[in-house]
C-alpha positions, -999 to 999 in steps of 0.1 A, spaced: -395 -776 -528 -375 -746 -540 -358 -722 -517 -385 -695 -520 -411 -720 -510 -391 -730 -479 -386 -694 -469 -424 -688 -472 -431 -718 -449 -404 -714 -424 -387 -686 -403 -375 -657 -424 -340 -665 -409 -339 -700 -422 -305 -713 -431 -305 -733 -464 -276 -750 -480 -275 -763 -515 -254 -795 -517 -243 -807 -550 -238 -844 -545 -217 -871 -562 -188 -847 -567 -166 -877 -574 -185 -884 -606 -173 -853 -624 -176 -869 -659 -214 -874 -653 -220 -838 -642 -253 -823 -654 -249 -789 -637 -216 -770 -637 -200 -757 -605 -205 -722 -619 -242 -727 -626 -249 -741 -592 -228 -715 -575 -245 -687 -593 -280 -702 -585 -270 -704 -548 -258 -668 -548 -289 -654 -565 -311 -672 -540 -290 -664 -510 -281 -701 -503 -250 -716 -489 -234 -739 -515 -210 -769 -513 -203 -798 -535 -200 -831 -517 -192 -867 -522 -205 -894 -499 -181 -919 -516 -150 -900 -506 -165 -881 -477 -154 -848 -492 -173 -818 -477 -200 -840 -460 -191 -830 -425 -183 -795 -437 -219 -790 -449 -231 -796 -413 -204 -775 -398 -211 -745 -420 -248 -747 -414 -243 -749 -376 -218 -720 -378 -242 -698 -397 -270 -706 -372 -248 -698 -343 -237 -665 -359 -274 -656 -364 -280 -663 -327 -250 -643 -316 -260 -613 -338 -296 -614 -325 -312 -624 -358 -324 -656 -343 -337 -659 -308 -339 -696 -296 -361 -685 -267 -388 -673 -291 -415 -698 -301 -413 -706 -338 -377 -696 -342 -369 -731 -354 -341 -734 -328 -342 -757 -298 -316 -764 -272 -311 -801 -265 -300 -795 -229 -310 -767 -205 -273 -762 -197 -266 -752 -233 -289 -721 -229 -259 -705 -212 -243 -702 -247 -261 -670 -253 -249 -653 -222 -217 -664 -206 -219 -678 -171 -211 -653 -145 -193 -663 -114 -212 -648 -85 -195 -637 -53 -208 -657 -24 -236 -641 -5 -225 -627 29 -249 -651 46 -234 -680 27 -198 -670 33 -179 -693 57 -154 -666 67 
């Protein structure tokens, strides 16, 4: 599935990353870094080259995706509370990420003073 297909089937705010794998096998490369980078830029994709063998950029791919999703939530582009947003919180306590917890002054009736 190409990126335009994914965008037609998913939320318009979908985060897509193009991962060039097997970075450690540079001699066997079929696509240059420049070609892949240009394709990613033209299609508004994030791009990283990774190597499962060495571990290079494997974790970074997930971190960058998560960071971009979080930025979209914080900017209001993505609303996790909206059905069909593609975002789900794993724990109800995490819903507080959008609005910081406010410490409330105790109610006069609850006050022990």
